[in-house]
C-alpha positions in Angstrom: 56.9 20.3 2.2 54.8 23.1 2.4 56.5 24.6 -0.8 55.9 21.1 -2.3 52.2 20.9 -1.0 51.3 24.7 -2.4 53.0 23.8 -5.6 50.5 20.2 -5.6 47.5 21.8 -4.7 47.8 24.8 -7.4 48.2 21.9 -10.0 45.4 20.3 -8.7 43.5 23.5 -8.8 44.8 24.3 -12.6 43.9 20.7 -13.9 40.2 20.9 -11.7 39.7 23.3 -13.5 40.6 22.6 -17.1 38.8 19.4 -16.4 36.0 21.8 -15.6 36.4 23.7 -18.8 36.4 20.2 -20.8 33.2 19.1 -19.2 31.6 22.5 -19.4 32.4 22.4 -23.6 31.1 18.9 -23.4 27.8 19.6 -22.3 27.4 22.8 -24.6 28.1 20.4 -27.6 26.0 18.0 -26.4 23.0 17.9 -28.4 19.7 19.7 -26.7 17.2 17.3 -25.2 13.9 17.5 -26.3 11.7 19.0 -23.7 8.1 20.9 -23.4 7.6 23.8 -21.7 6.8 22.4 -18.6 9.8 20.0 -18.7 13.4 20.7 -17.4 16.1 18.9 -19.6 19.7 18.8 -20.2 23.0 16.7 -19.9 25.0 16.1 -16.6 28.6 15.8 -17.1 31.5 15.2 -14.8 35.4 15.4 -14.9 35.8 12.4 -17.0 32.3 13.4 -18.9 28.7 12.2 -19.1 27.3 11.1 -15.6 25.2 8.3 -16.3 22.8 6.9 -13.3 22.9 9.9 -11.2 20.1 12.0 -10.2 18.6 15.4 -11.0 16.7 17.0 -8.1 14.3 20.1 -9.1 12.6 21.5 -6.0 10.5 24.5 -5.5 8.8 26.5 -2.5 6.4 28.6 -4.6 3.7 26.1 -5.0 1.4 25.8 -1.6 3.8 23.1 -0.4 6.9 22.0 -1.0 7.2 20.1 -4.1 10.0 18.2 -5.3 10.6 15.9 -8.9 13.6 13.9 -9.2 14.7 12.0 -12.3 18.0 9.6 -13.3 20.1 10.6 -16.0 20.4 7.8 -18.8 23.9 6.1 -20.1 25.0 9.5 -21.8 24.1 11.8 -18.9 20.9 13.3 -20.1 18.2 14.0 -18.4 14.6 15.1 -18.6 12.2 16.2 -15.2 8.7 16.1 -17.0 5.3 17.9 -16.1 6.7 20.7 -13.8 4.1 23.0 -12.6 4.7 26.7 -13.5 7.1 27.7 -10.9 11.0 28.9 -9.9 13.4 25.6 -9.2 16.7 24.8 -7.5 17.9 22.2 -9.4 21.2 19.8 -8.7 22.6 16.3 -8.8 22.9 13.9 -6.7 24.8 10.7 -7.2 26.8 7.6 -5.5 30.2 8.8 -5.8 29.5 12.6 -6.1 28.3 15.5 -3.6 25.2 17.9 -4.2 26.4 19.9 -6.9 25.9 23.6 -6.4 21.6 24.2 -6.7 21.3 26.4 -10.1 17.8 28.7 -10.6 15.9 27.0 -13.6 12.4 27.5 -14.7 10.4 24.6 -16.6 10.9 24.7 -20.5 14.2 25.6 -20.4 17.2 23.8 -21.5 20.2 23.1 -18.4 23.1 21.6 -18.2 24.6 20.7 -15.4 28.1 19.7 -13.7 28.7 17.1 -11.6 31.2 17.5 -8.0 33.1 14.2 -7.4 33.3 13.5 -4.0 36.6 14.7 -2.0 36.6 11.6 0.0 35.4 8.1 0.6 34.1 9.7 3.8 32.2 12.6 2.0 31.0 9.8 -0.7 29.7 7.5 2.0 27.1 10.4 3.3 25.0 9.8 0.1 24.9 5.9 0.7 21.2 4.3 1.9 20.7 3.5 5.5 21.8 -0.2 5.0 25.2 0.1 4.3 26.0 1.7 7.2 22.8 -0.5 9.6 24.8 -3.6 8.3 28.1 -2.3 10.1 26.1 -3.3 13.6 27.8 -6.6 14.6 25.5 -9.5 15.5 26.3 -11.5 18.3 27.8 -14.7 17.2 26.0 -18.1 17.1 28.0 -19.4 20.1 26.6 -16.5 22.3 22.7 -17.4 22.2 20.9 -20.7 24.1 23.1 -19.9 27.2 22.2 -20.3 30.6 24.3 -18.0 32.1 25.0 -15.7 28.7 24.1 -12.3 28.4 21.4 -13.1 26.1 18.4 -14.5 27.7 18.9 -18.3 26.8 15.2 -18.4 25.0 16.5 -16.2 22.4 17.5 -17.3 19.3 19.5 -15.7 16.8 16.6 -15.3 14.5 14.6 -14.0 17.2 17.4 -11.4 18.0 17.6 -10.2 14.3 13.9 -10.4 14.4 13.8 -7.7 16.7 16.9 -5.8 15.2 15.6 -5.2 11.8 11.3 -4.8 11.2 9.5 -6.2 13.7 11.7 -4.5 16.3 13.7 -1.4 15.9 13.3 -1.1 12.3 9.5 -1.3 12.5 9.5 2.4 13.7 12.5 3.9 12.8 15.2 4.0 9.8 18.7 2.9 11.4 22.1 3.9 9.9 20.5 7.1 8.7 22.8 10.0 9.8 20.9 10.8 12.9 20.8 7.3 14.4 24.3 5.9 13.2 25.5 9.3 15.3 24.7 10.8 18.8 22.6 14.3 18.4 23.6 17.3 20.8 20.6 16.8 22.6 20.6 14.0 23.9 21.9 15.2 27.5 25.2 14.6 29.7 27.3 11.2 29.1 30.0 9.5 29.4 30.4 6.9 27.0 28.4 4.9 24.2 26.6 2.6 26.3 25.3 5.5 28.8 23.6 7.5 25.8 22.2 4.8 23.9 20.8 3.7 27.2 19.0 7.9 26.9 18.6 7.5 23.5 16.0 4.4 23.7 14.1 6.0 26.6 13.3 9.5 24.9 9.6 10.1 23.9 6.5 8.8 24.1 7.6 5.6 22.2 10.3 5.1 24.7 8.6 2.5 26.8 8.1 0.4 23.4 11.8 1.0 22.4 12.7 -0.1 26.4 10.9 -3.1 26.3 12.3 -4.7 23.4 16.3 -3.8 24.5 16.4 -3.6 28.1 13.2 -6.3 28.5 13.5 -9.2 25.9 16.6 -9.1 25.3 17.7 -8.3 28.6 19.6 -5.1 27.8 22.3 -6.7 25.6 22.2 -4.8 22.1 22.7 -1.9 24.3 26.9 -2.6 23.8 26.1 -3.6 20.0 24.7 0.1 19.3 27.2 1.5 21.6 30.1 -0.4 19.7 28.6 1.3 16.2 28.0 4.5 16.9 32.1 4.4 18.6 33.3 3.0 15.0 31.3 5.4 12.9 32.4 8.3 15.2 36.3 7.2 15.1 35.7 7.3 11.1 34.8 3.7 9.8 32.9 3.5 6.4 30.6 0.7 4.9 32.5 -2.1 3.8 30.4 -2.0 0.3 29.1 0.8 -2.1 26.1 1.2 -3.8 26.1 1.1 -7.4 24.1 3.7 -9.5 20.6 3.0 -10.9 20.7 0.2 -13.8 18.3 -0.6 -16.2 14.6 0.2 -15.4 15.6 1.7 -12.4 16.7 4.9 -14.7 13.1 5.0 -15.9 11.4 6.2 -12.2 10.4 9.8 -11.6 9.8 10.4 -8.3 7.5 13.5 -7.0 7.2 14.7 -3.4 4.9 16.8 -1.3 5.1 18.2 2.3 2.6 17.7 4.2 1.3 17.5 8.0 2.9 18.5 11.2 6.7 18.5 11.7 5.8 17.4 15.2 3.3 14.3 14.0 4.4 11.2 11.8 2.0 10.0 9.1 1.9 6.1 9.1 0.8 5.6 5.3 -1.9 6.8 3.0 -4.6 5.8 0.9 -5.0 6.4 -2.8 -7.9 4.5 -4.2 -9.5 1.2 -4.1 -7.1 -1.6 -4.2 -9.7 -3.9 -6.1 -10.4 -1.2 -8.7 -7.6 1.7 -9.1 -9.4 4.1 -11.3 -11.8 4.6 -8.6 -10.7 8.1 -7.0 -8.8 9.2 -10.3 -6.6 12.2 -10.0 -8.3 12.6 -6.5 -6.9 13.8 -3.3 -4.8 11.5 -1.4 -5.6 10.7 2.5 -2.8 10.1 5.2 -3.4 7.7 8.1 -1.5 9.9 11.3 -1.8 6.8 14.2 -0.7 7.7 17.4 0.4 10.9 16.7 -2.9 13.4 15.8 -6.6 13.3 15.1 -5.6 15.6 12.1 -6.1 13.8 8.4 -4.2 15.7 6.2 -5.5 15.5 2.3 -3.3 16.0 -0.7 -4.8 17.4 -3.8 -2.1 16.4 -5.8 -3.5 18.5 -9.1 -3.5 21.9 -7.3 -0.5 21.0 -4.7 -2.6 22.0 -1.8 -3.0 20.5 1.7 -6.2 20.6 3.7 -6.5 19.3 7.6 -9.3 17.0 8.6 -9.5 16.5 12.1 -11.3 13.3 13.0 -13.7 13.4 15.8 -14.8 10.3 18.0 -18.2 9.9 18.7 -18.3 9.7 22.7 -16.9 12.9 24.8 -15.5 10.7 27.4 -13.3 8.8 24.7 -9.7 8.9 26.2 -6.8 9.2 24.1 -5.4 6.5 22.2 -2.1 6.1 24.0 -0.8 4.5 27.4 -1.2 0.6 28.5 -2.2 -1.4 25.7 -0.6 1.0 22.9 2.5 1.0 21.5 2.7 4.8 22.5 2.7 6.2 25.8 0.3 9.4 26.7 3.5 11.4 28.4 7.3 10.8 27.3 9.4 8.2 29.4 12.5 10.3 28.8 13.1 13.6 27.3 13.7 13.9 23.2 17.3 15.4 22.1 14.9 17.4 20.0 11.6 18.0 21.8 12.8 17.9 25.7 10.0 16.8 27.6 7.3 17.9 25.2 4.2 15.7 24.7 4.1 15.0 20.7 1.3 12.8 20.5 -1.9 13.6 21.5 -4.5 11.4 19.5 -7.9 9.9 20.5 -9.0 8.6 17.0 -5.4 6.6 16.5 -6.6 6.2 12.5 -3.8 3.1 11.7 -4.6 2.9 8.1 -7.3 3.5 5.7 -8.7 2.4 2.8 -11.2 3.5 -0.3 -14.4 1.6 -1.2 -15.3 1.5 -5.0 -18.1 4.3 -4.4 -15.1 6.7 -3.5 -15.3 6.7 0.3 -12.3 6.4 2.5 -12.8 3.7 5.5 -10.5 4.5 8.5 -9.3 1.9 11.4 -10.1 4.5 13.8 -11.2 4.8 17.2 -15.1 5.9 18.1 -15.7 5.3 21.8 -13.0 4.1 24.8 -12.2 1.0 24.8 -15.3 -0.8 26.9 -17.5 -2.6 24.5 -21.4 -2.6 24.5 -23.6 -5.1 25.7 -23.9 -6.6 21.9 -20.2 -7.7 22.1 -20.0 -10.0 25.1 -21.0 -13.0 27.2 -24.6 -13.2 27.4 -25.6 -11.7 23.8 -27.3 -13.4 21.3 -24.9 -11.9 18.2 -23.5 -14.8 16.5 -20.1 -14.1 16.9 -20.2 -12.9 20.9 -22.0 -16.4 21.2 -18.9 -18.1 20.1 -16.1 -15.7 21.2 -16.9 -12.7 23.4 -15.3 -9.4 23.5 -14.8 -7.0 26.5 -12.9 -4.3 24.8 -11.4 -2.8 22.1 -9.2 0.3 21.1 -10.3 1.2 17.5 -13.2 0.7 15.0 -14.0 1.4 11.6 -15.3 4.8 10.4 -16.3 6.6 6.9 -15.4 9.4 5.4 -17.1 10.6 2.4 -14.7 13.1 0.1 -17.6 14.7 -1.5 -19.5 16.0 1.2 -16.5 15.5 4.1 -19.3 13.2 6.1 -18.1 11.1 9.0 -19.4 8.3 9.8 -19.2 6.2 12.9 -18.8 1.9 12.8 -18.7 0.8 16.1 -17.3 -2.7 15.9 -16.6 -5.1 19.3 -13.0 -6.4 17.8 -10.2 -4.4 17.3 -9.0 -3.0 14.0 -5.7 -2.4 12.6 -5.2 -3.0 8.8 -8.2 -2.9 6.1 -8.9 -5.0 2.8 -12.2 -5.2 1.1 -13.2 -8.8 -0.1 -14.0 -9.9 -3.8 -17.4 -10.5 -3.4 -21.2 -9.6 -3.6 -21.5 -7.9 -0.2 -18.2 -5.7 -0.2 -17.2 -7.4 3.0 -14.6 -4.9 4.8 -11.8 -7.4 6.3 -9.9 -6.1 9.4 -6.8 -7.4 11.1 -6.4 -7.1 14.9 -2.6 -6.0 15.1 -2.3 -6.3 18.8 -5.2 -7.6 20.2 -8.6 -9.1 20.3 -7.3 -12.7 19.4 -10.0 -12.4 16.6 -10.4 -11.6 13.0 -13.3 -9.5 11.7 -15.3 -8.1 9.6 -18.1 -6.1 8.2 -20.9 -6.4 5.5 -20.7 -3.2 4.2 -23.5 -3.5 1.9 -25.6 -4.5 4.6 -24.5 -1.9 6.6 -25.2 0.8 3.6 -28.9 -0.4 3.4 -29.5 -0.6 7.2 -27.2 1.8 9.3 -26.6 -1.3 11.5 -23.1 -1.8 12.6 -23.9 -4.7 15.5 -26.2 -6.8 12.2 -23.6 -5.8 9.7 -20.6 -7.2 11.5 -19.0 -10.8 12.6 -15.7 -12.2 14.2 -14.4 -15.3 14.6 -11.2 -16.8 16.8 -9.1 -18.9 14.4 -9.6 -22.3 15.0 -7.4 -25.4 13.2 -9.3 -28.3 12.1 -6.6 -30.2 13.6 -9.7 -33.8 14.2 -9.8 -33.6 10.3 -13.3 -33.8 10.1 -13.6 -31.1 7.9 -15.9 -29.2 10.4 -15.9 -26.4 13.1 -15.8 -28.1 16.3 -15.2 -27.9 20.0 -11.7 -27.1 20.3 -8.6 -27.1 22.8 -7.1 -23.5 23.7 -3.7 -22.6 22.6 -2.0 -23.3 25.7 -3.0 -26.7 25.3 -1.7 -30.1 23.8 -3.5 -31.0 20.6 -6.8 -33.4 21.1 -7.2 -35.8 18.0 -10.9 -35.5 19.0 -11.2 -32.1 18.9 -9.8 -28.6 17.0 -7.3 -26.1 18.4 -7.2 -22.3 18.4 -4.3 -20.6 18.1 -3.6 -17.7 20.0 -1.9 -15.0 17.5 -3.3 -12.3 15.5 -3.5 -11.1 12.2 -1.3 -8.0 11.2 -1.8 -7.8 7.5 -5.2 -9.3 6.2 -5.5 -10.4 2.3 -8.6 -11.6 1.1 -7.9 -13.8 -1.7 -9.2 -13.1 -5.2 -10.0 -16.7 -6.0 -11.5 -18.6 -3.4 -12.9 -16.2 -1.0 -10.1 -17.1 1.8 -8.5 -14.6 4.1 -4.8 -14.5 4.8 -2.8 -13.3 7.4 0.7 -12.7 8.8 1.6 -13.6 12.0 4.7 -11.3 13.3 7.1 -13.9 15.4 10.1 -15.8 15.1 9.9 -18.0 12.9 6.5 -16.4 12.2 3.4 -18.0 10.2 0.7 -17.0 7.8 -2.8 -18.1 8.4 -5.6 -18.8 5.9 -9.0 -18.4 7.2 -11.9 -19.9 5.5 -15.3 -18.2 6.4 -17.6 -20.9 5.2 -21.1 -20.7 4.3 -22.5 -19.1 7.5 -19.3 -17.6 9.5 -18.5 -17.9 12.2 -19.8 -21.3 12.9 -18.4 -22.1 10.0 -14.7 -20.6 9.6 -11.4 -23.0 10.0 -8.0 -22.1 9.9 -5.0 -23.3 8.5 -1.5 -22.1 9.6 1.8 -22.3 7.6 5.1 -21.9 9.9 7.9 -19.5 7.6 11.1 -21.9 7.3 14.5 -21.0 7.0 16.2 -19.6 5.7 12.7 -17.0 6.2 11.9 -15.6 9.6 10.0 -13.2 10.6 6.9 -11.9 8.7 5.1 -8.8 9.0 3.5 -6.9 6.0 2.2 -8.9 3.5 -0.4 -9.3 0.4 -1.9 -11.3 -2.3 -2.0 -11.9 -5.9 -4.4 -12.6 -8.5 -3.3 -16.5 -8.5 -3.9 -16.5 -4.6 -0.2 -16.6 -3.9 0.8 -14.4 -0.4 3.9 -12.0 -0.6 5.5 -11.3 2.7 8.0 -8.9 4.1 10.6 -11.0 6.4 12.8 -9.8 8.6 15.5 -12.6 7.2 15.9 -10.1 4.2 13.6 -12.0 1.9 10.4 -11.5 0.6 9.2 -15.0 0.8 6.3 -16.3 -1.6 3.6 -19.0 0.1 1.9 -21.1 -2.9 -0.4 -23.4 -1.3 -1.3 -25.4 -4.4 2.3 -26.9 -3.9 1.0 -28.5 -0.8 1.8 -32.3 -0.7 0.7 -33.7 2.5 -2.6 -33.2 4.4 -3.9 -29.3 5.4 -5.6 -30.4 8.3 -6.1 -33.2 11.1 -3.9 -33.2 14.1 -0.1 -32.6 12.4 -1.1 -29.7 10.8 -0.1 -27.3 12.9 2.4 -25.1 10.8 5.0 -27.4 9.3 2.7 -29.4 7.0 4.0 -27.1 3.6 7.9 -26.0 3.7 7.4 -26.6 0.0 5.1 -24.0 -0.7 7.8 -21.3 0.8 10.3 -19.3 -1.8 12.4 -16.5 -1.0 14.1 -14.4 -3.0 16.6 -11.8 -0.8 16.3 -8.2 -0.7 19.0 -5.7 -2.4 21.7 -4.5 -0.7 24.6 -5.4 2.0 24.1 -7.9 5.0 25.3 -8.3 8.5 28.9 -9.8 9.2 29.5 -13.5 10.6 26.1 -14.7 9.6 26.2 -15.9 6.4 24.4 -14.6 2.7 22.1 -12.4 4.2 20.4 -8.5 3.5 20.1 -6.1 6.2 16.9 -4.9 4.8 14.2 -5.0 7.0 10.9 -4.7 5.2 8.0 -3.0 7.0 5.5 -4.1 4.2 4.3 -5.4 0.5 1.9 -5.1 -1.5 1.3 -7.0 -4.9 0.4 -5.0 -8.4 -2.4 -6.3 -9.3 -3.7 -4.7 -12.0 -0.1 -3.0 -13.3 -1.0 0.0 -11.6 3.2 0.9 -12.1 3.9 -0.1 -15.2 6.0 -3.5 -14.4 3.2 -5.7 -14.9 0.2 -7.4 -13.3 1.0 -9.3 -10.2 4.6 -8.2 -9.2 5.3 -8.1 -5.6 6.6 -5.0 -4.0 7.6 -4.1 -0.8 9.1 -1.0 1.4 12.3 -1.0 1.4 12.8 0.8 4.6 17.0 0.6 5.0 17.1 1.8 1.1 15.0 4.8 1.0 12.6 3.9 -0.8 10.8 0.7 -2.5 11.9 -2.5 -4.0 9.9 -4.7 -6.8 10.8 -7.9 -7.9 10.1 -8.6 -11.7 10.8 -11.5 -13.1 13.0 -13.1 -10.7 15.1 -9.5 -10.3 15.0 -6.9 -7.9 14.5 -3.7 -8.7 15.0 -0.4 -6.6 12.7 2.4 -6.8 14.8 5.0 -4.9 13.9 8.3 -3.2 17.2 10.4 -3.3 16.1 13.4 -1.5 15.8 14.0 1.2 17.0 11.4 2.4 15.9 8.6 5.1 12.5 8.2 3.2 10.9 5.4 5.1 7.2 4.1 4.2 4.9 1.7 5.9 2.7 0.5 3.2 2.0 1.8 0.0 -0.8 2.1 -2.8 -1.3 2.0 -6.3 -3.3 4.0 -8.4 -4.5 3.9 -12.2 -5.9 7.7 -13.1 -6.1 7.6 -16.8 -5.7 4.2 -18.5 -5.4 5.9 -22.0 -2.6 8.2 -20.8 0.3 5.9 -20.6 2.7 6.0 -18.0 1.7 9.4 -17.3 -2.0 7.7 -15.9 -0.4 5.6 -13.5 1.9 5.6 -10.7 2.3 4.1 -6.6 2.0 6.5 -4.1 2.9 6.1 -0.7 3.9 8.6 2.7 7.2 8.8 4.2 8.5 9.3 7.5 9.2 7.1 10.4 8.0 8.0 13.6 10.5 10.7 14.2 10.1 13.6 11.1 13.0 15.2 11.9 15.6 11.9 11.9 15.4 12.8 8.2 17.7 15.3 5.9 17.3 18.4 6.4 16.1 17.3 10.4 14.2 19.2 12.8 11.0 21.3 11.0 11.1 18.6 8.3 7.3 17.5 7.8 6.2 14.1 6.6 5.9 13.9 2.5 3.2 12.2 0.1 5.4 10.7 -2.5 4.5 9.2 -5.9 6.5 7.2 -8.3 6.1 6.7 -11.6 7.7 4.1 -14.6 8.8 6.5 -17.8 9.5 4.1 -20.8 12.8 5.4 -20.8 14.8 8.6 -19.0 13.8 10.8 -21.4 10.2 10.7 -21.9 8.0 13.5 -21.2 
């Protein structure tokens, strides 16, 4: 047996050498790929010839921050990595069915042929799969396990509720589950005798431990622990995903991805902003700004022209402003339990708590950020003569608005009574800035930014409204019943939910928002001629097979697009509604015909029918063709697929970041740097890292990244 094995291995080695020689010869004989002085190009070959649809990655640390650019080979294995800054690069091949090739030294302006390395086993190949292929191995309780009085799952929890929390409105709302760091148990987790114990430790780790415990042990009574434990046990024993990803096809091979490190390896970034959503040429070729949310007051700023990162520490107005942590927040002031990576160290320390930001047409950055402590000034409260306070007084808020002028770095406070979360400018003469309230407040708020610029008076420039349904059907706002009271045909009705996403409609001036829940809803707010007195809302529940909205956006025709926990991007077109949109029966279920659903790519969980395990955090519509797929193309974060996904002509197109594994975005933005420069003047911008940057490939010490996506006309365009 030993002799035979040696003979077999010897033959295999000879065969591999011969195959490598043939591959090298094929690469040498292949016609040179046309490149410029700032490109690297060549041919990738394997044992059977050209390797189509694999990634070539060029990375350097010679610039002020780590920089990498990635492209896909064409059907003949050819590639061009375009427009590289002058530096020395490490270049290698990554692809499905392969393991990483050796990193080769290279410089722009030179041809470089590369040899792909086939994976020696299915297990080695699977290490490069996106997280969804591993996470879809998680078992979902059978439908028969729900609705039982004495079951392990709370009786009122439905299977869709469970999935909602296992996906983008729960676990995957903070972490990419399924990548190496989550499908395995880290060494620093502490002592445990089995996987259930390990998972109990894991969900208590760090300053977001309370949030994780509330979902798993609170809302779901601890039932998910055994399913997570079963999952990681099976992975530890060698079980592999049942399905394999396919290599990029068609337009997916035309994508160029560029990344820059920025920020702090102990701090995460929520997202970034690059331009005005309405006027995408604003801030052309300019710096992009990060939003660090709970992690820090330090806002990283990347100049993509010089590859430099600077930091701006955002201030608060009042010295006694507390940290934006603890009760009322999604992160605590102290770790609930020790982190496997950082122990008891406190990582988050923010007061500003900048959730996200938005450029205005003047090139200023508006931030959803704290100004002061939570107690509101008197003009917000009961007894005030402020028009909004008279109708719906507000006692406190944890986050308001601020303005950063990149030209002067002047920082201005805009104190608001209402809570802010996401921001969007309306398409009106006042450049009204609308905000969602995220987790609190019960209202939708706005600022007339034109008036604020003229007067500097934040109180006079702002307003807010509760969400009031016109259930008496008379077309105007009247006295209303509260959310916990039944509909009264003689009155209107208030709904208690608050906007998560916020979307001004460019067609009619209405404001749309998503309501996070299962099945969840979207709401249309018509401000009327004299808001808040004239503001009325309409609510539209998500029908099956959809459920669980989170982020959303609107196209130039007024169609709303939302990320759904059901594994779809859903669209809602109010123009398709057949029945009355107000009155006593217009409480959510009056227009199922307005909805359409498009399933995300990737495998689904077993036992629940046709589905995708994708758990998209946010959706965005490219109203201005900033990317190159056309106007009004809806796109979503593909949080388990290491990238973004676009819906073009009914087909899903994956925009994958192959390196480092674990890309995770919470929002993105488009910018046109030069409308006359073709694909080089357009692109998408986003930031990568979930709440734990150290979970990504490379582990502890990895920084968040700014990421730029571009779409070439073909894989060799330069």
